[in-house]
C-alpha positions in Angstrom: -0.2 -0.4 0.1 1.3 3.5 -0.7 -0.5 7.0 -0.8 0.2 9.7 -4.0 -0.8 12.8 -4.0 -2.3 14.2 -7.4 -2.3 17.5 -8.6 -4.4 17.7 -11.9 -4.7 21.5 -13.8 -6.5 22.4 -16.6 -9.9 22.9 -17.0 -10.9 20.3 -14.2 -13.6 22.5 -11.8 -17.5 22.9 -12.8 -17.3 20.2 -15.2 -17.3 16.9 -13.1 -13.9 16.2 -12.7 -14.0 15.2 -8.9 -17.2 12.9 -9.2 -16.0 11.1 -11.9 -12.7 10.8 -10.3 -14.8 9.2 -6.8 -17.0 6.6 -9.1 -13.2 5.3 -10.7 -11.8 5.4 -7.3 -15.1 3.6 -5.7 -14.6 0.9 -8.8 -11.3 0.1 -8.0 -11.4 0.3 -4.2 -8.9 3.2 -4.2 -9.1 5.1 -1.0 -8.5 8.5 -0.2 -10.4 12.4 -1.2 -10.4 14.7 -4.2 -10.7 18.2 -3.8 -10.5 21.5 -5.5 -7.5 23.5 -5.1 -7.9 28.0 -4.7 -6.0 28.0 -8.1 -8.4 25.9 -10.3 -7.0 22.6 -9.7 -7.9 19.9 -8.4 -5.6 17.5 -5.9 -6.5 14.1 -5.0 -4.8 12.5 -2.4 -5.1 8.6 -2.9 -3.9 5.0 -1.0 -4.2 1.8 -2.7 -1.6 -0.7 -4.1 0.8 0.8 -6.6 -0.9 -0.8 -10.2 -4.2 0.6 -8.6 -3.0 3.9 -8.3 -1.2 3.9 -11.8 -4.2 3.2 -13.3 -6.1 6.3 -11.4 -3.0 8.6 -12.8 -4.0 6.8 -16.1 -8.0 7.6 -15.3 -7.0 11.0 -14.7 -5.9 11.1 -18.6 -8.9 10.8 -20.0 -10.6 14.2 -19.3 -13.1 12.5 -16.5 -16.4 14.5 -17.2 -16.0 16.9 -19.2 -12.7 18.3 -18.1 -9.5 19.4 -20.1 -6.9 18.4 -18.0 -3.4 19.5 -19.2 -0.5 18.6 -16.5 -0.9 16.1 -13.8 1.9 15.8 -11.2 2.2 12.6 -9.0 4.7 11.7 -6.2 4.0 9.3 -3.1 3.5 10.5 0.2 4.0 9.1 3.7 1.1 6.7 4.0 -2.4 7.8 4.6 -5.4 5.7 6.2 -9.1 6.4 4.5 -12.0 4.9 5.4 -13.6 5.1 1.7 -12.9 8.6 -1.2 -15.0 11.6 -0.7 -15.6 14.9 -2.5 -14.0 16.9 -0.3 -16.3 20.2 -0.6 -13.8 22.7 1.9 
């Protein structure tokens, strides 16, 4: 198990990107959260097996929802534990 932080830039707010990400993570059994950031990007914190996390990164590249992804940055961070995958609204 590992935790990664993904920053997704482009047209990713207000286009159902977070909901599509949550749906994909629920399908894969990935735990974590997704939230909008003040700079119009989206942050994903995800914990799972390495292969599933790689799948999530590739999924983000497919322009989920009506998004137009321009850049994705992902890095491993210290392991975090989550009960499920949620959309943060704050």
